[in-house]
N, C-alpha and C positions, 0 to 999 in steps of 0.2 A: 770355495765359493758359498754364500748363504742362498737359502731358498729363495728368499725374495730374486735374487741376481738369476738364478736358474728361471723362475717362474718367468721373469721378464724375457730373456733370452728366448725361452720357448714361446712365449705370447709374440715376441717380434717377428720370429719365423713364419708364424701360421695365421697371424691377425693384424689389424690396423695399428698405426704407430699410437692412435691415441688409446686406445685398448692397453697396448703395451705400456705406456706411459704410466697410466692408472694402477697398471699390475706393479711397476717398478716402484712408485711411490707407497705402494701398500693399502689403496684404496680398494682394489678388487683381488679376488684370486683369480685362478685361471678359468672357472666357471662363472665368473661374473656376480660373485657373490659380495655385496659390500662388507667393508671392515665392521661395520657396527651390527651386522648379524652373526659374524665370524666370532666376535667376541661375546655375543650371548650365547652361541652355541658350545664354545669353549669354556664358558664361565668366568672370563676375564672382564666381564662387564661387572662392577661392583653395585649396581643399582638394588634397592631393595625388591624382594618379590611382592606381588600384588596383595598378600596377605598380610603384610607388614606396613601399613599405610599410616604414617604419622598424622592423628587426627587431632593432635593438639591446637591447630591453628585453625580447625574448623570454627563456624559459628557455633554459638551456644544456643541463640535462637533462629529458626528457621525463617527465611525471609518472609513468609506469610503472616508469622505475628508482627514483623515491622510493618507490612505494610497495612493491617488491621488497625496498628496501634496509630499510624499516621493518619488513617481514613478516621479515627476516634477525634484525634488531635483537631483536625480542619473543620471536623464538624461541630464541634465545640467553639472553636474560633467564629465561626459563620454564626453561630446563636441561632435561637428558636425563629421560624418564619418558614414562608411557602420555599422550598427546596428547587422545584421546578420552573419557577414562573420567569417567562419572557417578557423584555420589555415590550411595549407595543410597538407596532411599525409606524415610522413616520410618514408623511404624505409621498414623500419623494420616493422613498423605497417600494410602497405600494404601488406607485405609478411606474416605476421602473420593473416590478415583477410582473405587471400587466401585459407591458410593453415586450417583455421576455418572452413570456409564455405565448404571447399571440406571434410574433415574429418567428420563433423556433418551430411552432406549428407549421406555418405559412413555407419556411425553408424546407423543413422535412418533407412536406406536401409535394413542393415543386421538383426536390430531390427525386423522390420516388416517380414522379411522373414522367421527369427526364429520363430515368432508368427505364420505365417502361417503354418511353419511345424509342430508344437506343436498341433494346433488345428484339422487341416485338416490331418494330419499323413502323409506326403508328403516327408519323410525324406530330402534328399538333395536339393529337388528342388526349395522349398521357399527361403531358405538362398543364394541359387546362382542367382536366380531371383532379390532377393531384393538387393544382392550386386550390380548386374548388374545396375539395376534401380539408385541405391543410386550412383555409379559412374557416372551415365549418369547426374544425379541431380547435383552432385559435380562441374562437367566440366561447367554444364550450369549457376551455381551460381558463378563460377571463372570469365568465360567469361563476365556476367552482371556486377559483381563488377569492372573488368577491363575497360569496355566500360565506367562505371559512372565516374571512374577516369580519362579515357581521356578525357570526355567531361568535367569536372571540371576544368581539369588542361593541356588546349591544348600546344601543342610543338610550341615554337616560332619559326615561319618562317627565322627570322633573325639570329637564332643560328649557327654557325660555325658547319659545317658536319664534322663528324669524317672519317680520310680517310681509305679505305680498304687496304688490303695487296695486292689485285689483280691488282689496280690501276697503278703501279709502272712505 
């Protein structure tokens, strides 16, 4: 009788059937050690030691060199000019931004006021104060966005003025 059969018979008497089946197949020994670890311990594993790593397939240039080379080629293809210039905003996108800034501030203020009402049991006052503060924050945000837009896109002083109706 081979050692595997004896191990399986021994495991079958004292352990679960799944464990005994794995011992019989040679996947585990009696102490639960997998076959791959046993092979390493006994020297049956034919893998190379860590000191004998084959570096013939390693990249000759590190990836940082390839990345800097790619950046150089992209910059050459773009040509000279402003690097970080963004296109001017359209009036529709500016209007959506105004509405989004204002609406978000009012909603956040109302939710914070509702939360204060819920936890402090001050029924209408928290949401009213939250709505007022949200409205004020929304106006401040819209003024900030408008000021930033005016600074980024100044009015041309040589542009023709639009005639008023009162100047007739």
